[in-house]
C-alpha positions in Angstrom: 0.0 0.0 0.0 2.8 2.4 0.9 4.6 1.6 -2.4 1.5 2.5 -4.4 1.1 5.8 -2.5 4.8 6.6 -3.2 4.3 5.9 -6.9 1.2 8.1 -7.0 3.2 10.8 -5.2 6.0 10.7 -7.7 3.5 10.9 -10.6 1.8 13.9 -9.1 5.2 15.5 -8.6 6.1 14.9 -12.2 2.7 16.3 -13.4 3.0 19.3 -11.2 6.4 20.0 -12.6 5.5 19.4 -16.3 2.0 20.9 -16.7 3.0 24.6 -15.8 5.7 24.4 -18.4 3.4 23.0 -21.0 0.8 25.7 -20.4 3.5 28.4 -20.4 4.7 27.0 -23.7 1.2 27.2 -25.3 0.8 30.8 -24.1 4.1 31.8 -25.5 3.3 30.2 -28.7 0.0 32.1 -29.1 1.6 35.4 -28.2 4.5 34.9 -30.6 2.0 33.9 -33.3 0.0 37.1 -32.8 3.1 39.2 -32.8 4.3 37.6 -36.1 0.9 38.3 -37.8 1.0 41.9 -36.6 4.5 42.4 -38.1 3.5 40.8 -41.3 0.4 43.0 -41.7 2.4 46.1 -41.0 5.0 45.1 -43.5 2.4 44.5 -46.2 0.7 47.8 -45.5 3.9 49.7 -45.9 4.7 48.0 -49.2 1.3 48.6 -50.8 1.5 51.3 -53.5 -1.1 53.8 -54.4 -2.6 52.3 -57.6 -4.5 54.3 -60.2 -7.6 52.8 -61.9 -6.5 50.7 -64.9 -8.4 50.0 -68.0 -9.0 46.6 -69.5 -9.6 46.8 -73.3 -10.8 50.4 -73.1 -13.1 49.9 -70.1 -12.5 51.3 -66.7 -12.4 48.7 -64.0 -14.9 49.3 -61.2 -13.6 50.1 -57.8 -13.5 47.3 -55.3 -16.1 47.8 -52.5 -14.7 49.0 -49.3 -14.3 46.3 -46.7 -14.9 46.8 -43.1 -11.7 46.0 -41.2 -11.7 44.6 -37.8 -10.7 47.0 -35.0 -7.0 47.0 -34.3 -6.1 45.2 -37.6 -5.4 47.0 -40.9 -6.7 45.8 -44.2 -4.9 42.8 -45.5 -4.0 42.8 -49.2 -2.9 39.6 -50.9 -1.4 40.4 -54.3 -2.1 37.8 -56.9 1.2 35.9 -57.7 1.8 34.3 -61.0 1.8 30.5 -61.1 5.3 29.0 -61.6 5.8 27.7 -65.0 3.1 29.8 -66.7 3.3 33.0 -68.7 1.0 35.9 -68.0 -1.9 36.3 -70.5 -1.8 39.2 -72.9 -5.3 40.5 -73.2 -4.9 43.3 -75.7 -1.5 44.8 -76.3 -1.2 48.2 -74.5 -3.8 47.4 -71.8 -2.0 44.2 -70.9 1.3 46.0 -70.8 -0.3 48.7 -68.6 -1.6 46.2 -66.1 1.8 44.5 -65.9 3.6 47.8 -65.3 1.3 49.1 -62.7 0.9 45.9 -60.7 2.7 45.9 -57.4 5.8 43.8 -57.2 5.6 40.7 -55.0 7.4 40.7 -51.7 10.8 39.1 -52.2 11.1 35.7 -50.5 14.8 36.4 -49.7 13.9 39.6 -47.9 11.2 37.8 -45.9 13.7 35.0 -45.0 16.3 37.5 -44.0 13.9 39.4 -41.9 12.7 36.3 -40.2 16.3 35.2 -39.5 17.0 38.6 -38.0 14.0 38.4 -35.7 15.0 34.8 -34.8 18.6 35.9 -33.9 17.3 38.8 -31.9 14.9 36.5 -30.0 17.7 34.0 -29.3 19.9 36.6 -27.9 17.2 37.7 -25.5 16.0 34.3 -24.1 19.2 33.4 -22.1 17.1 33.5 -18.9 14.7 30.9 -20.5 17.6 28.6 -21.3 19.0 28.7 -17.7 15.5 28.2 -16.2 14.8 25.2 -18.4 18.0 23.4 -17.7 18.0 24.2 -14.0 14.5 22.8 -14.0 15.6 19.6 -15.6 18.3 19.2 -13.0 15.7 19.9 -10.3 13.6 17.1 -11.8 16.5 14.7 -11.8 17.4 15.7 -8.2 13.7 15.2 -7.2 13.8 11.6 -8.4 17.1 11.0 -6.7 16.0 12.4 -3.4 12.7 10.5 -3.6 14.5 7.3 -4.0 16.9 8.2 -1.2 13.9 9.0 1.0 12.3 5.7 0.2 15.6 3.9 1.0 16.0 5.7 4.3 12.5 5.0 5.4 12.4 1.5 4.1 9.3 2.2 2.0 10.4 0.4 -1.2 12.3 -2.7 -2.0 15.3 -2.6 -4.4 13.3 -3.9 -7.3 10.7 -1.2 -6.8 13.4 1.4 -6.7 14.9 0.2 -10.0 11.6 0.1 -11.7 10.5 3.4 -10.3 13.8 5.0 -11.6 13.3 3.3 -15.0 9.7 4.5 -15.2 10.5 8.0 -14.2 13.2 8.2 -16.8 11.0 6.7 -19.5 8.3 9.2 -18.5 10.7 12.1 -18.8 11.9 10.8 -22.2 8.3 10.5 -23.5 7.4 14.0 -22.2 10.5 15.5 -23.8 9.8 13.7 -27.1 6.1 14.9 -27.2 7.1 18.5 -26.4 9.8 18.3 -29.1 7.3 17.1 -31.7 4.5 19.5 -30.8 6.5 22.7 -30.2 7.2 25.2 -32.9 9.1 27.6 -30.7 12.8 27.4 -29.7 12.0 27.8 -26.0 9.6 24.9 -26.0 12.2 22.8 -27.8 14.6 23.5 -25.0 12.1 22.1 -22.5 11.9 18.9 -24.5 15.7 18.7 -24.5 15.9 19.2 -20.8 13.2 16.5 -20.1 14.8 14.0 -22.5 18.3 14.6 -21.0 17.0 14.1 -17.5 15.2 10.9 -18.6 18.3 9.5 -20.3 20.4 10.1 -17.1 17.8 8.3 -15.0 17.8 5.3 -17.4 21.7 5.2 -17.4 21.6 5.3 -13.6 19.0 2.5 -13.4 21.1 0.2 -15.7 24.2 0.9 -13.6 22.5 0.3 -10.3 21.0 -2.9 -11.6 24.5 -4.3 -12.1 26.7 -2.8 -9.5 24.4 -1.9 -6.6 21.8 -4.7 -6.5 23.2 -7.3 -8.9 19.9 -7.8 -10.6 21.7 -8.0 -14.0 25.0 -9.5 -15.0 27.6 -7.3 -16.7 26.7 -8.5 -20.2 23.0 -7.7 -19.6 23.9 -4.3 -18.1 26.0 -3.6 -21.2 23.0 -4.3 -23.4 20.8 -2.1 -21.2 23.2 0.8 -21.4 23.6 0.3 -25.1 19.8 0.4 -25.5 19.7 3.7 -23.6 22.4 5.1 -25.9 20.3 4.1 -28.9 17.3 5.7 -27.3 19.2 8.9 -26.7 20.3 9.0 -30.4 16.7 8.5 -31.5 15.5 11.2 -29.2 18.2 13.6 -30.4 16.6 13.6 -33.8 13.8 15.6 -32.3 15.3 17.1 -29.2 18.7 18.2 -30.6 22.4 17.9 -29.8 22.3 18.1 -26.0 20.4 14.8 -25.8 22.8 13.2 -28.4 25.8 14.5 -26.3 24.4 12.7 -23.2 23.9 9.6 -25.2 27.4 9.6 -26.6 28.9 10.3 -23.2 27.0 7.4 -21.7 27.9 5.2 -24.7 31.6 5.8 -24.3 31.4 5.3 -20.5 29.5 2.1 -20.9 32.5 -0.2 -21.5 34.2 1.2 -18.3 31.1 1.1 -16.2 30.2 -2.4 -17.2 33.7 -3.8 -17.3 34.1 -7.4 -16.3 37.9 -7.3 -16.1 38.5 -9.3 -19.3 40.8 -8.1 -22.1 38.5 -8.7 -25.0 39.7 -5.8 -27.2 37.9 -7.2 -30.2 34.5 -6.8 -28.6 35.4 -3.5 -27.1 36.6 -2.0 -30.4 33.7 -3.5 -32.3 31.3 -1.7 -30.0 33.2 1.5 -30.2 33.4 1.4 -34.0 29.6 1.0 -34.2 29.1 3.8 -31.7 31.5 6.0 -33.7 29.7 5.2 -37.0 26.4 6.1 -35.5 27.7 9.3 -34.1 29.3 10.2 -37.5 26.0 9.6 -39.3 24.0 11.6 -36.8 26.4 14.5 -36.6 26.9 14.7 -40.3 23.2 14.7 -41.0 22.4 17.3 -38.4 25.6 19.4 -38.7 26.7 18.9 -35.1 30.4 19.4 -35.7 31.4 20.0 -32.1 29.6 16.7 -31.2 31.5 15.0 -34.0 34.8 16.2 -32.6 33.8 14.9 -29.2 32.9 11.5 -30.5 36.3 11.3 -32.3 38.1 12.3 -29.1 36.2 9.7 -27.1 37.1 7.0 -29.7 40.8 7.8 -29.8 40.9 8.1 -26.0 39.8 4.5 -25.7 42.4 3.3 -28.1 45.1 5.3 -26.4 44.1 3.8 -23.0 44.5 0.3 -24.5 47.9 1.2 -26.0 49.2 2.8 -22.8 47.8 -0.1 -20.7 49.8 -2.5 -22.9 52.9 -0.4 -22.6 52.6 -0.2 -18.8 51.8 -3.9 -18.4 48.2 -3.6 -17.1 46.8 -5.0 -20.4 48.3 -7.7 -22.5 46.0 -7.7 -25.6 46.1 -5.4 -28.6 44.2 -7.6 -31.0 42.1 -5.6 -33.4 43.5 -2.2 -32.3 45.2 -1.4 -35.6 42.2 -2.5 -37.6 40.0 -0.3 -35.4 42.2 2.7 -36.0 42.2 2.0 -39.8 38.4 1.7 -39.7 38.0 5.1 -38.0 40.2 6.8 -40.6 38.3 5.0 -43.5 34.9 6.1 -42.0 36.1 9.6 -41.9 37.3 9.3 -45.5 33.9 7.9 -46.6 32.0 10.8 -45.0 34.3 13.2 -46.8 32.8 12.0 -50.1 29.3 11.7 -48.8 29.0 15.1 -47.1 27.6 18.0 -48.9 30.2 20.7 -49.7 29.4 24.3 -48.7 26.7 23.3 -46.1 28.9 23.8 -43.1 29.6 27.5 -42.9 33.0 29.1 -42.2 33.0 27.9 -38.5 32.0 24.5 -39.5 34.6 24.3 -42.2 37.4 25.2 -39.7 36.1 22.7 -37.2 35.8 20.0 -39.9 39.4 20.6 -40.9 40.6 20.2 -37.4 38.6 17.0 -37.1 40.2 15.6 -40.3 43.7 16.5 -39.1 43.0 14.9 -35.7 41.5 11.8 -37.4 44.4 11.1 -39.7 47.2 12.5 -37.5 46.0 10.5 -34.5 45.4 7.4 -36.7 48.9 7.4 -38.2 50.5 8.2 -34.9 48.7 5.3 -33.1 49.4 3.0 -36.1 53.1 3.8 -35.8 53.1 3.1 -32.1 51.2 -0.2 -32.7 53.7 -1.5 -35.3 56.5 -0.5 -32.9 54.9 -2.6 -30.1 54.2 -5.4 -32.5 57.8 -5.6 -33.6 56.9 -4.6 -37.2 55.2 -7.9 -37.9 54.1 -8.5 -41.5 50.3 -8.1 -40.7 50.9 -4.9 -38.8 53.2 -3.5 -41.5 50.5 -4.3 -44.1 47.8 -2.5 -42.2 50.0 0.5 -41.5 51.0 0.6 -45.2 47.3 0.5 -46.1 46.6 3.4 -43.7 49.4 5.5 -45.2 48.3 4.8 -48.8 44.7 5.7 -47.8 45.9 9.1 -46.6 47.9 9.5 -49.9 44.8 8.5 -52.0 42.6 10.9 -50.0 45.1 13.7 -50.8 44.9 12.8 -54.5 41.1 12.6 -54.7 40.4 15.6 -52.3 43.4 17.8 -53.0 41.9 21.1 -51.9 41.0 19.7 -48.4 43.6 17.0 -47.9 46.9 18.0 -49.5 48.4 18.0 -46.0 47.6 14.3 -45.7 50.2 13.3 -48.2 52.9 15.0 -46.1 51.5 13.5 -43.0 51.5 10.0 -44.5 55.1 10.5 -45.8 56.2 11.6 -42.3 54.7 8.5 -40.8 56.4 6.2 -43.3 59.7 8.0 -42.7 59.3 7.5 -39.0 58.5 3.9 -39.4 61.5 3.4 -41.7 64.0 4.9 -39.3 62.6 3.0 -36.3 62.1 -0.4 -37.8 63.8 -3.0 -35.6 62.9 -6.0 -37.6 65.5 -8.3 -39.0 63.5 -9.3 -42.0 64.5 -7.6 -45.2 60.9 -7.5 -46.4 60.0 -5.4 -43.4 62.9 -3.0 -43.0 64.0 -2.8 -46.7 61.4 -3.9 -49.2 58.3 -2.3 -47.6 59.9 1.2 -47.1 61.3 1.1 -50.6 57.9 0.2 -52.1 56.0 2.8 -50.1 58.5 5.6 -51.0 58.4 4.5 -54.7 54.6 5.0 -54.6 54.9 8.4 -53.0 57.6 9.4 -55.5 55.5 8.2 -58.5 52.2 9.7 -57.3 53.8 13.0 -56.4 55.5 13.2 -59.8 52.3 12.3 -61.6 50.1 14.8 -59.6 52.8 17.5 -60.1 52.1 17.4 -63.9 48.3 18.0 -63.7 47.6 19.5 -60.3 47.0 23.1 -59.4 49.6 22.6 -56.6 52.6 21.3 -58.5 55.1 22.6 -56.0 53.5 20.7 -53.1 53.3 17.4 -55.0 56.9 17.7 -56.4 58.1 18.4 -53.0 56.5 15.2 -51.8 58.0 13.3 -54.7 61.6 14.6 -54.2 61.4 14.2 -50.4 60.4 10.5 -50.8 63.3 9.9 -53.2 65.9 11.8 -51.1 64.9 10.4 -47.6 64.6 6.7 -48.3 68.4 5.8 -48.5 69.6 8.1 -45.6 66.8 6.8 -43.4 67.5 3.2 -44.1 71.2 3.8 -43.5 70.5 5.6 -40.2 68.2 2.7 -39.2 70.7 -0.1 -39.9 73.9 1.7 -38.9 73.0 3.9 -35.9 69.6 3.3 -34.4 69.3 -0.4 -34.8 72.6 -2.1 -34.3 72.3 -5.0 -36.7 74.1 -6.6 -39.6 74.0 -4.0 -42.3 74.2 -4.7 -46.0 77.5 -4.1 -47.7 78.6 -0.8 -49.1 77.9 -1.9 -52.6 74.2 -2.4 -51.8 74.0 1.1 -50.4 75.7 2.4 -53.5 73.3 0.5 -55.8 70.2 1.8 -54.0 71.5 5.4 -54.0 72.3 5.3 -57.7 68.9 3.8 -58.5 67.0 6.6 -56.7 69.4 9.2 -58.2 68.6 7.8 -61.6 64.8 8.1 -60.8 65.3 11.7 -59.9 67.3 12.5 -63.0 64.7 10.8 -65.2 61.9 12.7 -63.5 63.8 16.0 -64.2 64.3 15.0 -67.8 60.6 14.2 -68.1 59.6 17.5 -66.7 62.1 19.3 -69.1 60.5 17.5 -72.1 57.0 18.0 -70.9 57.1 21.6 -69.6 60.5 23.0 -70.8 61.2 24.3 -67.3 65.0 24.2 -66.9 64.9 25.5 -63.3 62.8 22.6 -62.1 64.8 20.1 -64.1 68.0 21.6 -62.6 66.5 21.0 -59.1 65.8 17.4 -59.8 69.3 16.9 -61.3 70.9 18.6 -58.3 69.3 16.2 -55.9 70.2 13.3 -58.1 73.9 14.4 -57.8 73.6 14.8 -54.0 72.1 11.3 -53.6 74.7 9.8 -55.8 77.4 11.5 -53.8 75.8 10.1 -50.6 76.1 6.6 -52.1 79.8 7.3 -53.0 80.4 8.4 -49.4 79.1 5.1 -48.1 81.1 3.1 -50.6 84.5 4.8 -50.8 87.1 5.0 -47.9 87.1 8.3 -46.2 90.5 9.4 -47.5 89.2 9.3 -51.1 85.9 11.0 -50.6 87.3 14.5 -51.1 88.6 13.5 -54.5 85.1 12.1 -55.4 83.4 15.3 -54.3 85.8 17.4 -56.4 85.1 15.1 -59.3 81.4 15.6 -58.9 82.0 19.4 -58.8 83.9 19.2 -62.0 81.2 17.0 -63.7 78.4 19.1 -62.4 79.9 22.3 -63.8 80.3 20.8 -67.2 76.9 19.1 -67.2 75.0 22.3 -66.1 76.8 24.3 -68.7 76.0 21.8 -71.4 72.3 21.4 -70.5 71.7 25.0 -69.5 69.9 24.0 -66.3 68.8 26.4 -63.6 69.9 26.4 -60.0 73.6 26.1 -61.0 74.7 28.2 -58.0 72.8 26.0 -55.6 74.2 22.7 -56.8 77.8 23.9 -57.3 77.9 25.7 -54.0 76.7 22.6 -52.1 79.2 20.4 -53.9 82.0 22.9 -53.3 81.0 23.1 -49.6 81.0 19.3 -49.2 84.5 19.2 -50.7 85.7 22.1 -48.5 84.2 20.4 -45.4 86.2 17.3 -46.1 89.4 19.2 -46.7 89.0 21.3 -43.5 91.4 19.3 -41.4 94.1 19.6 -44.0 93.4 23.4 -44.3 93.8 23.7 -40.5 97.1 21.9 -40.8 98.3 24.3 -43.5 97.2 27.4 -41.5 99.1 26.1 -38.5 102.2 25.6 -40.6 101.9 29.1 -42.1 101.9 30.7 -38.7 104.1 28.0 -37.1 101.4 27.4 -34.4 100.7 24.0 -33.0 97.0 23.1 -33.6 95.8 20.1 -31.7 94.3 17.2 -33.6 95.3 18.3 -37.1 96.4 15.7 -39.6 99.7 15.7 -41.4 99.4 16.2 -45.2 100.1 13.4 -47.5 100.1 12.7 -51.2 96.3 12.0 -51.1 95.6 15.3 -49.5 97.7 17.1 -52.2 95.7 15.3 -54.9 92.5 16.4 -53.1 93.7 20.0 -53.2 94.5 19.7 -56.9 91.2 18.1 -57.7 89.3 20.8 -55.8 91.2 23.5 -57.6 90.4 21.9 -60.9 86.7 21.8 -60.0 86.6 25.4 -58.9 88.5 26.5 -62.0 86.0 24.6 -64.2 83.2 26.4 -62.4 84.9 29.7 -63.0 85.5 29.0 -66.7 81.9 27.8 -67.3 79.9 30.4 -65.4 81.9 33.6 -65.1 80.1 35.0 -68.1 76.7 33.6 -67.0 76.5 34.6 -63.3 76.1 38.2 -62.2 79.1 40.3 -60.9 78.6 39.7 -57.1 78.5 35.9 -57.6 81.7 36.1 -59.7 83.4 38.2 -57.0 82.6 35.6 -54.4 83.8 32.8 -56.6 87.0 34.7 -57.3 87.7 35.2 -53.6 86.9 31.5 -52.9 89.2 30.4 -55.7 92.0 32.7 -54.4 91.7 31.5 -50.8 91.7 27.9 -51.8 94.7 28.4 -54.1 96.7 30.0 -51.3 95.8 27.3 -48.8 96.6 24.6 -51.3 99.9 26.3 -52.1 100.9 26.4 -48.4 99.7 22.7 -48.0 101.8 21.7 -51.0 104.9 23.5 -49.6 104.3 21.9 -46.2 104.2 18.4 -47.8 107.4 19.2 -49.8 109.1 20.4 -46.6 108.2 17.2 -44.8 109.0 14.8 -47.7 111.6 16.1 -50.1 113.4 19.1 -48.6 117.2 18.6 -48.1 118.3 17.8 -44.5 121.0 20.5 -44.8 118.4 23.2 -44.8 117.6 24.7 -41.5 114.1 25.4 -40.3 114.7 29.1 -40.8 115.7 28.4 -44.4 112.6 26.3 -45.0 110.3 28.8 -43.6 112.1 31.6 -45.5 111.6 29.6 -48.7 107.8 29.8 -48.3 108.0 33.6 -47.7 110.2 34.0 -50.8 107.8 32.0 -52.9 104.9 34.1 -51.8 106.8 37.3 -52.7 107.7 36.0 -56.1 104.1 34.8 -56.7 102.9 38.4 -55.9 105.2 39.7 -58.5 104.1 37.2 -61.1 100.4 37.9 -60.4 101.0 41.7 -60.8 102.2 41.3 -64.3 98.8 39.8 -65.4 96.1 42.2 -66.7 93.2 40.9 -64.7 91.9 43.1 -61.9 91.1 40.0 -59.8 94.7 38.7 -60.2 96.0 42.1 -59.2 94.0 41.9 -56.0 95.4 38.4 -55.6 98.9 39.8 -56.0 98.3 42.4 -53.2 96.9 39.8 -50.9 99.8 37.5 -51.5 102.3 40.3 -50.9 100.5 41.1 -47.7 100.8 37.5 -46.6 104.5 37.5 -47.3 104.9 40.7 -45.3 102.9 39.1 -42.5 105.3 36.2 -42.4 108.2 38.6 -42.2 106.8 40.4 -39.2 105.3 37.3 -37.5 108.1 34.8 -38.0 111.3 36.3 -39.3 111.9 39.5 -37.3 112.3 37.6 -34.1 113.7 34.4 -35.6 117.2 33.1 -36.0 117.5 34.3 -39.6 121.3 34.5 -39.7 121.9 30.9 -38.9 124.4 29.0 -41.1 128.1 28.9 -41.8 128.1 31.1 -44.9 127.7 34.9 -44.9 125.0 36.4 -46.9 123.9 33.2 -48.7 121.8 31.9 -45.9 118.2 32.1 -44.7 118.4 35.9 -44.7 118.3 36.0 -48.5 115.0 34.0 -48.5 113.5 35.8 -45.5 114.4 39.4 -46.4 116.4 39.6 -49.6 113.8 38.1 -51.9 110.9 40.0 -50.3 113.0 43.2 -50.6 113.6 42.6 -54.4 109.9 41.7 -54.8 108.8 44.9 -53.1 111.0 46.9 -55.4 109.5 45.2 -58.4 106.0 45.7 -57.2 106.7 49.4 -56.5 108.1 49.8 -60.0 105.0 48.1 -61.5 102.7 50.3 -59.5 104.5 53.4 -60.7 104.1 52.3 -64.3 100.4 51.8 -63.7 100.0 55.1 -62.0 98.7 53.6 -58.7 100.1 56.2 -56.3 98.7 54.8 -53.1 99.8 51.2 -53.8 103.2 52.5 -55.0 103.8 54.3 -51.8 102.9 51.3 -49.7 105.3 49.1 -51.7 108.1 51.8 -51.4 107.7 52.0 -47.7 107.8 48.2 -47.5 110.9 48.1 -49.6 112.8 50.6 -47.4 111.8 48.8 -44.2 112.9 45.4 -45.6 116.2 46.9 -46.8 116.9 48.4 -43.4 116.1 45.1 -41.6 118.1 43.1 -44.1 121.2 45.3 -43.8 121.0 45.2 -40.0 120.7 41.4 -40.0 123.7 41.2 -42.4 125.8 43.2 -39.8 124.6 40.7 -37.2 125.6 37.8 -39.4 129.0 39.3 -40.2 129.8 39.6 -36.5 128.5 36.1 -35.7 125.0 36.9 -34.4 121.9 35.2 -35.5 119.1 37.4 -34.1 118.2 40.9 -34.9 118.4 42.1 -31.3 121.1 39.9 -30.0 123.3 40.2 -26.9 126.2 42.5 -26.2 127.9 44.2 -29.2 131.5 45.4 -29.7 132.5 48.9 -30.7 133.3 47.9 -34.2 129.9 46.4 -34.6 128.2 49.6 -33.3 130.3 51.6 -35.7 129.4 49.3 -38.6 125.7 49.9 -37.9 126.2 53.6 -38.1 128.1 53.3 -41.4 125.7 50.9 -43.0 122.6 53.0 -42.0 124.2 56.2 -43.2 125.1 54.6 -46.6 121.6 53.1 -46.9 120.1 56.6 -46.2 122.3 58.1 -48.8 121.3 55.4 -51.3 117.6 55.9 -50.6 118.1 59.7 -51.0 119.8 59.1 -54.4 117.0 56.9 -55.6 114.4 59.3 -54.4 116.1 62.2 -56.3 116.6 60.0 -59.4 113.0 58.9 -59.6 111.6 62.0 -58.0 109.6 60.0 -55.4 108.5 61.9 -52.3 107.9 58.7 -50.3 111.6 57.7 -50.7 112.7 61.2 -49.8 110.8 61.0 -46.5 112.0 57.4 -45.8 115.6 58.5 -46.3 115.3 61.5 -44.1 113.7 59.3 -41.3 116.6 56.8 -41.6 119.1 59.7 -41.5 117.5 61.1 -38.4 117.7 57.6 -36.8 121.4 57.4 -37.7 122.1 60.9 -36.3 120.3 59.9 -33.1 122.3 56.8 -32.8 125.6 58.6 -33.3 124.8 61.3 -30.7 123.0 59.1 -28.2 124.6 55.6 -28.5 128.0 56.0 -30.2 129.0 59.0 -28.1 128.6 56.9 -24.9 129.4 53.4 -26.1 132.2 53.8 -28.6 135.8 54.4 -27.5 138.9 55.8 -29.1 139.2 56.0 -32.9 135.7 54.5 -33.5 134.1 57.4 -31.7 136.1 59.9 -33.8 135.4 58.2 -37.1 131.7 57.9 -36.3 131.2 61.6 -35.8 133.6 62.4 -38.7 131.8 60.2 -41.1 128.4 61.6 -40.0 129.5 65.2 -40.4 131.0 64.7 -43.8 127.9 62.9 -45.0 125.6 65.6 -43.8 127.7 68.4 -45.3 127.8 66.4 -48.6 124.1 65.9 -48.6 123.6 69.6 -47.9 125.9 70.6 -50.7 124.2 68.2 -53.1 120.8 69.6 -52.2 121.9 73.2 -52.7 123.8 72.4 -56.0 121.3 70.1 -57.6 117.9 69.8 -56.0 117.2 73.4 -55.1 118.9 74.7 -58.3 116.6 72.4 -60.3 113.6 73.8 -58.6 114.7 77.4 -59.2 115.1 76.7 -62.9 111.8 75.1 -63.1 110.1 78.0 -61.3 111.8 80.5 -63.7 110.6 78.6 -66.7 107.1 78.5 -65.5 106.9 82.2 -64.4 105.4 84.7 -66.8 107.6 87.3 -68.5 
């Protein structure tokens, strides 16, 4: 008896909660209808024109009788609209034309729709309070049922069976009420009431199914699973009338059902079968109704389950992955199917953006999970086949739906590349044949689509990336990541040359098809790079520089012959590879040039010299082939590179000769002086040539020779050896002195005043240092600033410097060179200072007398010569130039 009273009380409570909302909905519907009619009448009245009487075949039409309008409502005029598909009748020429011209135009349907949409939007923005009230009310109903059951449990009024049935009945009643209101209502607010009631009913039904299994054990887990599945189907059906919120509750319950009804088994096949059907139903519902956010939620829920299974397997809590990869493949294929079945342009801008994100998540998540699954499975044959099918499906989708899925080709290529580099299988079909086949398909499809697509650059990039990546990734996998028995070097060379030939053939095909030499040059450039990679794997390291130089030489001739574009790119890369390989030998040469110990450098050998020669040959071929093709800045850079490489190669060659073939009788000072002398002579030889680039090379070479003199020879033991004069001093200072004289003379002939003065100053400095060193050598010293000196040596310095100053002065007067004049005067002042400051205090006896005597006679003689010759010449010149 008490249970019956409780049931009646619940029914009354539900009726009391529902009926006011139903009545309110009816009142709102009537009020909205009256307002709509009022707006329509006002609009028609404003658009009605003042019509004059018209004549039909010469007769005036009688005026229509006035109609008595109802109070509060204006007269309603319904213009006669022509029937679709029929032409208006022409009664009598002009009269018919007059009728057609004066008839009021019909109200545009588009304008009516726009106005209605505007009113609808305005109404939606103003009923936020209605939304909150309705959903709070639905929650209140749900809480009422919960507290009613709790009260019955606390008071012991109902048995567990009655509680379950009461909850089920209450949920079913709410679902029926929501469905009825959703069907009957024509207003948005009333539709929300139906959504709220249906949502509360679905929640009650889910709770009843859960309590039947886990609280009271009325049902086993399998039966509870069927019950919750039935509730999910009911929610989907109700959502067709009650909207997306009910579908959302159904999907949430559907995705939680496997967890809530779990029996502890690892039957992933049944789990993923259920999830796949649920996802397909959600896809169908969301695509039909345009619920894109709900579609995203269903995809996230689906991938969340597969991620949980994968993570559980990695952590050891699960030990079964059967069907997971097939499930992921099925999700991606369902998404691809809906791409073709969906109507384009029906989503709107926001929907298009959301759909793009859903597609990226679908295929990105599918490929990522597929890659993890094949890694866990050890790259088994079945897993590799399914993963390959998934990657090719993404590529096919990019081909068929290029505008929306061009990114899928790159996504699939990235997944295949990641699988290639991480494949730990020892079967050649898994780690070698499958990646080669997939990359070949990507290469072929990308090349084919690049010929006919509106995005040729994207497809050609896919094609070239597939060809370029396959061999390096396979090599990285076998040699570094997976320590396994790798194939021989000849196999790597054969694979590299095969793919290089494919790239070259593709470039030739594009050249014949489109005549684009720039694109063909790009393909050929990558073919050269890939071939060089194979050569690097095949040849010993000490011969690779020669191969790179040979490729540089061949590329220069080939690009010149075919007239391909991108010549700077390919030749710069090849030259850079050669330079990178020769860098240790260049460091050794620089260390030898400055006589600085560089840690870890390699000693030059015959192979390194051949490498320098081959590189110079390649650079010279580039210069000869393209100096008239490239623009001036590129030629200047190439000239500097060629000059620097030539100098480094020259030093490296001399270093090798010093180590291998130089006589043992030569001291280190003589050997080092030999390089300085050769640099000075090379500067003279380059200055004779007419090219401006070679003249700059001459100046740089002369500067390097002068740098060696200052850096190495000034403080070194240049006067070592038994013989006087014919020793290291001739190479270190004598030859550079003669070269500086020759360069100054060449500069004077070419009227290069600034360069000439620099060379003249260098000549005088070198002569001064050389003469001073010779005095040291004569008196048995070997360094410029040696130890204690004798009186005779100090006197000899004064005599030599004085004679050298006189010689400089004579040359200056003979050639009329102001720089030599200044240099001689500076040297003369140095000599005077030495005599008065050093000789006066250090010399003794006759040497002191002779020092001052010689200085005085020399100065008097110079003064007499200036007065008799120099100044007299200037006076005569001034007299000739003065006006009479």
